[in-house]
N, C-alpha and C positions, 0 to 999 in steps of 0.2 A: 526417566528422562535423560536422555544424552545431553551436555552441556551444550552442544552444537546446535540446537532446536530452536534458533532464534533466527530473526530476518530484521533488516531495518528497510523502512520505506522513505526514500528521499524525494521530495516533491517540489518542483519550480514551478507556480502556477499563477504568473501575472497575467491578470485579465481575463481568467477563466474561473467558473464555478467548477468544484470538483467534489466527487465522492469516491471513496476508496474502500473496497470490501474485500475481506477476506474470509472464505466459506460462508458467504452471507452476512458476515458481521462488518457493519460501519466501523471502521477505526478511528473516526474523527476527524479526517483531512477534508477540509472544505474549499481550499484554494485561495486566489487572490494574494498569496505570499509564498514564500519558501517554508516547508513545513518538513521534519522528520519524526516518525515514530518507531519505536523499537517493538516489534510483535514477539510473543513466545509461545511456547506448548501450552495448550489449554490444560495439561495434565501437571504442569510445573507445580512444586511443593508452595511457591509463594502465591499461587493464584487465590486461594482464599484470604489471605490477608490484604490483598489489594484493595484500595478505596474503590467505592463504587463507580466512580467516574473513570477508572483505568481498567476494570474487568474486561471490556471490550478488545485490549490487547493481548489476551490470552486467547488466541484465535487459531493457532496452528494446531494440526491434527497429525498424528502418526498416517504416514501413507498419502494419499493424494489430497492436495489442497488446490483450491481456487482463488484466484486474484482478479477482481475485476475493477476497473477504472471508468467511471461515467464522467462525462466532463461536457461543458458548453462555453464556447468562446463568448465573452461579453463585450469586447470593444473590437474596434477597427484598427486600432493603434499598432504600428508595425513593431513595437517594441514587446508586444505581448507574447509570451511563451509559456509553452507547457512540456515539462519533462517528468515522468513519474519512473522511478526506478526502484526494484526490488532485489535487495543482497541478501543472501544467506549464507550461513557459515556452514561449512560441511567438512568432513575429514579429508577431502581432497583440495580445499583452498575455498574461493568463493565463487559462487555462481550468480550472474547477475541477469534480470530481464529489465530493459528500458523502453519506454515509449516516448517518443518525440513526434508531435503531430503539428502540421500545417492544415487547418480546417477553416470552414465558413462561419461568419457570425450569426450566433444565436442558433447553431445546429447542435444538438445534442447527439453526442457518439459515446460508444461503449467499446473497450478493448478487455478482452480476457485473456488470461495464461494460467496454465496448470502446472503446478510445481509438486516435487515429492519429497517427503522428510521422513527418514528411516526411524 
């Protein structure tokens, strides 16, 4: 495994319920606050040593990966905001995918993104 096969998922989800999945694995971001998770390769040498509650963070595969955000706005407050950002380290710098959404109350929406890891 190359040392650059890690990503950071940053979320600002005030007034939102949120679910973030990588390759169909829920990485444990629920919304309602600011959250950050570091995810890494499923074949990392540290994966077998991880506590059970962190094993879901070893979800990046070699090749094509799928990033999915499902969210519902829970409040009409104007200060409700949603931002989800996937940053990945690469040999060429940092690639970034970000979602900023204005949506309707109680409407559940989904955004997907594909990224490649060598």
